N, C-alpha and C positions, 0 to 999 in steps of 0.2 A: 888483672881483667877477665872480666867474664866473657867467656867466649859462645859460637854461637853456636858449638854443639852441647854446654853446659849448660844453657840457660833453662831444661826443661827441669833440670838437678840442684837448682840454687836452693840453698838455706832458708829456713822460712825469713830470718832477718832481711837478708836480699832480697826476696823475691818478694816480700812487703815493702821494702824499699822502690822498688821496681814497678810493682802496684800501683803506689803514689804519682809515683813520676807519670806511670802512663795518663792515670786519672787526669792530673795536672793540665801534663800537652794534651790530652783529648777535649777539654773544657776549654782551655784557654783557644784552642787552635779553632773549635766551633763557635767560642763567643767572638773571634774576629772573622769567620767565615760569614757569620751570619748577621754581624755587624753591615756587611760591605752587602748581605743580600740584603736587608732591612732597608738598610738608608734608601735603598730605590724604592723600596715600596713609601715610606713618607713623604720623598720627595715630589712622586706621582701623584700624590695625593695633594701637594700643596701646590708646587708650582711647574712641574715638566707640561702639563695640558697647558697651560698660558703660553710659555717659552716656545716653544715645538710643535702645537699646535694652533697657529694666534687668531686661525682665520675659520674658528669652528666657533659652533654656541658653546656656551659653558661645559653644557652636560655632554655635547658630543667631543670635547676637549679632552672633558676628566675620562670619556669612552676610550679615549683615544691614548690618552696616557696608560690608561691599565692593561689593554692592550699591550703595549711594550710591556707591559708588568708582565704580562701573563707569556711572553717569549722566554722569560727566564724560568719559568716552569716546565716549559717542552724542552729546553734543555738541559731538566734534571736525570729525567730518565737516559737521555741519550749518556750524560754523563756516567751516571749508575752503569750504563754498559761499557763502556770506555773502560772508568775505572776500577769496577767492579773486576772485569778480563786480569788486569793487572796485579788487584790487589789479592785475587787467589792464585796466581803465578809469583808473583816476584815478591809477595808481602804486604802486609798491613802500614808499615812504616813508610817506606822509599814512596808507594802510590800517595800516603795524606802530605807527604811533602810539593807533588805534582798538584796534587790539589789544589793547596795554600796560594801556590803559585798564581795559578790558571784564575783564580776569583781577584787575586790582592791587586794582579795590574789589571785586569778587564776593569775593575772599579776606582782605580787609580788615573785609568784615561778617559774614565768617563767624565771628571772633574773638567777636563777640556774642549768636552765637544763643543762646536758652535752652535748657535741657537738659530731658529728660525731665518733670524732677523739676518742673520751672517749670510747663511750660505745655503737657504728656503729647507726644502722637503731632506734635504741629503743628511742635515742635524738629526733628524729621528731614526732613519736609515743606519747611519753609525751608532744612534744610542738603541739601537734594535740590536744590533749583530755584539757591542758589548753586553749587552742585558743576555745576550744568549749565551756567551763565554761565559758568564757570571751562573749561571745555570749551570753548565754543565760543570763548572767547580764545586758547587756546592753539592749537585747531583752522585758527584764522587765521595762525598768529603764525609756523608753522615755514616756510611755505611764502615769504613775503617776507624773513624773516630769510636764506633760503639764496641766495632772489636778488638781496637787499642784496649780498651779498658777492660771488656768482660771476659776477654781473654787471660787476665793475668789473675783472675779471682779465682784461689783456690777450692772453692767451695760455694754450693747452690744457696747458702745459706744467706747470704748478701750482693750475690750476682746480679740482684733488680735493683737494691739503691746504686752499685758500683755504674752498671750499664745507664741509667739514671746521670749519672754527673755529664756525661759529654750531651745530653737532653739539657742540662742547665743554660749549654753557651745560647740556648736561645733567646730566653729573656735577658739575659745577660748582653748577647747583643742588640737586643731591644731596646734596652738600658741605654748602652752607648750610640747607638743611633739616633734615637730620639732626643737625647741630650745633647748630642753634637749638633743636629740640627735646632733646636731649642734655644743654645747656645747664641747661634749667629743668628736666628731668628730675630733676635732682640734688635740686630740695628736699622738708626730711622732710614724713611724713604724709601728708594728702589735697590738698596745696597744689598739686600737680603736676594731679591728676583738679577739680580745684575748679577753677582759674582757670589755672593754668601753662604749660597745653598753648594757649590761646586768645592768651601773647604775641607767639610766632612768628606766627602770622597778624596780627597789631593791626602788627606791624612792620614786614609787605610793602611798606607804605604809601608807607613812606621810602625804599624800594628803586626805587620803582616813579615815585618823581619824580626821582630819579636819571639812571633809563633814559628819563623821557621828555626829561628838558634834553639829554640824550645827541641822543638821535635828531630831536630838533628842529633841530641843530645837522649834518646832513649832507646832501647832493645827492640827487636822483634818480638811477636807476642808467643810465649810456649806452646800454643796449638798449632801456631804456623810451622813454629820449627819442627815439631813433632810430626807433621807432612811432609817437612823435607826430609827428615832422617826415617824414615817409612816409604820415600819414594809417591807420595800418596797425592803429587799436585798434577791437577788435569788440565790436560793443553784447550780443552776449548769448556770453561766453564761457564759462560753463556747458555750455548749452547748445552750442555750439558743440564743448566740446572732449571731448564725452561722444559729440557725436557721429562726431568724426574722429578722435579717439584713445583708444577704449574700450578695446580692447587693454592700450594704456601702463598705464591705470589700473588695470585689474585685476591687471593683471603686479605694480605698485606695492605693492597691498594683499597679493598674496599672497606677493613674495619679502618683507615683511619680519613673515612670521612667526615664523621661526625667529631674529628681534632682538627683537621685542615681547613676546612672549608671556614666554620666559626671562625679559627684564629685569625685569617685577612680579611675575614668580616670586620673583628671586632679589634685590629691592629691596623690596617690598611686603609678601609673602605671607609670608615669612622674619620677620617678628616677630610674627606671629602663633604661626607653627611655632614657632621655638626658645623661645619665652618661656609656650605655653600647650602646648606639646609635648613639651619638652624640660627643662624647666622652666629656661633661662637668663636670665640678667637680660638687660632693656631695655638697660641701659646697654653691656654687650659689645654686644651686635648692632647699637647706632647705630652704636660704634666699629667696629665691623668692618665698616661699609655706609660708612663714613668711608673707612677705608684702600682700601678696592676705588674710590671715587670717584677719590682720588687717583692711582691705577692709571693711570683711563680719564683722567686731565690728560692723561697722554704718549700712551696707546696710540692715541687716536681721530684726534687729527693724523698720528701715525705712518703708522695705516691708512690715511687722506685720501694721505700725501705717495706713500706706495708703489702704490697705486691710478694715480697720474700714471706710475708707472712700468713697471706690468704689465697695467695697462686696470682699469676698474673691474669688470665682471664678474667675473672671473679671480678679483681680492681677493676680492670677494663669497660666491661659490665658496667657495672657502678656510674662510672664516668662518662660512658655514652649514654645514659639513661637521664642522667642530672643535664646534659648537654641540650638533650631536645627538650624538656621544661625549660630553662635557663633561657634559650632566644627568645620566647615570650616576656618573661620577665624583663629582659634585657631591654627589647624597645618599647615595654611598655614605659621603663623608666626614662629612657635616652625621648621617646616624643611627646613627653612631659615640656622636656627647653628650659627645666628649671635646674642649673646649675649644679644645687649641692645634688640633685638625683642623679644627672647625664655623669657627673665624677661618681660619684658610688656604682654606678653599673658598671663604667667602662674597668673600673681599678677590680670587680668583682668578676670579670669577664674572663679572667685565665684560669679559674678556680677549676672550673669543670674542664677544660682542656687540658690543666698538670693532671688531674685525676686519670687521662688516659696517656700523656706524652708521658708523666712517669715511669708506669710498666713498661710503656710501649718499646723500648730501643728492645730490653730482654724478650719481651712476647715476641717478635718480630726476627732478631736474631737467635735464637734458640730453637726456633721452627727449621733453620735450615743443616744439613752435611756439613761439617767443618772447611772440608775442601772448596764446596760451594758457596761458602757462608757471604764473604762480601758479595760476590755476586748477585746472590738470591733476595737479601736483606736489602742491599741496594736497592733493587730492580722493583721489587714488593714496595721499599718506602716512596720511592719516587715516581711510580705510574701512576701513586695520589694525586702527584702536583698539575695532573692533567686532568685528573676529573671531580676535583676537589681544590684544592689553593688559587690552582691558576683563575679558575674559570669565576669561583667567589665573587673576586669584588664588582666582575661584570656583570655576572647575573645580581647581586645585589643590588648594583644601580640602574638594571634594567627593569627589576621587580619595583624599585622606588618609583620611577617613572611612569611606568602601567598604572599602579597602584595606590602613588601616592600614600604611603601608609607601612610602616616599620613592620607592621603584622607578618606582610606578606614573605619577610623577611625570615623572621621568625618560623614560620612554617617552612620556609626551603631551610631550615637548619635543623627544624622537627626531622624532615624527611631523611636528611643527610643521616642523622641520630638512628634512624631505624634499619639503613642501611646497611650501619655500623655495628649495631646491636646481632643483628643475624648473621654480616662474617665474624664477626669474633667469635660466637657462639658456636660457629664450622670451625676456627682455628685452632689447633694442638697444644697442647698447656706442659713445657717441657719443664717450669717451674722446679722441680726437685733430682732433674736429670744431668747426666757427664754431658756435659758441652764438646769434650775433646774426642769422643767417641765414633766413628761412622754412624749413621740411620741404617735398616734398613727396614722393610717393609712392614713388617712385622712390629718395629717399633714405632713407628707411625700411626697404626693402628691402635695400639695402647694410648699413643698420648692424643688422639682423637676422642 
């Protein structure tokens, strides 16, 4: 049996085995968490406005549904602060178990929230509270999952690839969320709107049980064990990382603008846009988004691997630039309302996102010193949810209502890309550095 004190000196074969277990546990865990998070976005675009805000006009109902969707993004930095603190205090593994339970229980309970017809506005209130808990859970998940994988990597030569696998949980969760909705949306009549949409939320409890079993069987990362052995645990990691590395926190948030805002336009807003404006069937859009998520199965780890070869920052800059241009191509194709072009646009939409999302985990996590890494990386990553991911469907809906053109939304995406290009250019690149050593000011200056 491997003891806590011997983890940092495991023989190569056992270390490799633990790395594989950590990557699998992180990827499956994030898949489950993102399934829970995305299924709400899909439901918001298809049914929640009609069920919980029935007295509103269609546009107002959609905006109200996406407003509850936004609440989850507000919860994400809160979760980053709460779980980041414990992740740097008690370890990556124990904290990740807590995030999984927080997200899973909230998602399961959403399946049983009464609609407006049953309890009036209180249905929307309960939905909002549970959505906040979802956000808190996923807010603490990302940082721990990335560190659980990345901190087991022996060398920097494949750290970008290893860290990209938890990112793989995003398209995997998106695939499962849309597949489950698609499976139950085929029911005839009012069955889907009455109770069919609830089933995918209820089924999430099974996935949570599987994820919990897997995470209980992994070891703590060597980097955190080294912090314990050298008595380098910080008493107040959140306060310390804000004091010591505020620049990296802010840059992490802003560099995500061109990755996160377009992602939620391409995967959440598109349901309301295509079904409501273009009069396309929800099953058509669900199938297209499913296909896009399958493409991401390849492009996310591939982009992480390329970042090991050419550097995180360079790979990310390329992805941000492509995203800024692609928004115009995307809405140019979607606004034709030609099914083949709409389908192709949706399938291709996540490739520019993945060019950033693949190297993003390592780019952000490597920028923070080990004893503050869970807190700093989580805060920077999740703050973007307030300025990018959460508002994106609302902004896109409002822009279309004002200008009646997808080009206005494409301009918004391009502006997000400009912000990300500037932030990424200013972000330190630690592609080839030892992430187990404490960073000092001179180290930071050289990396920048």
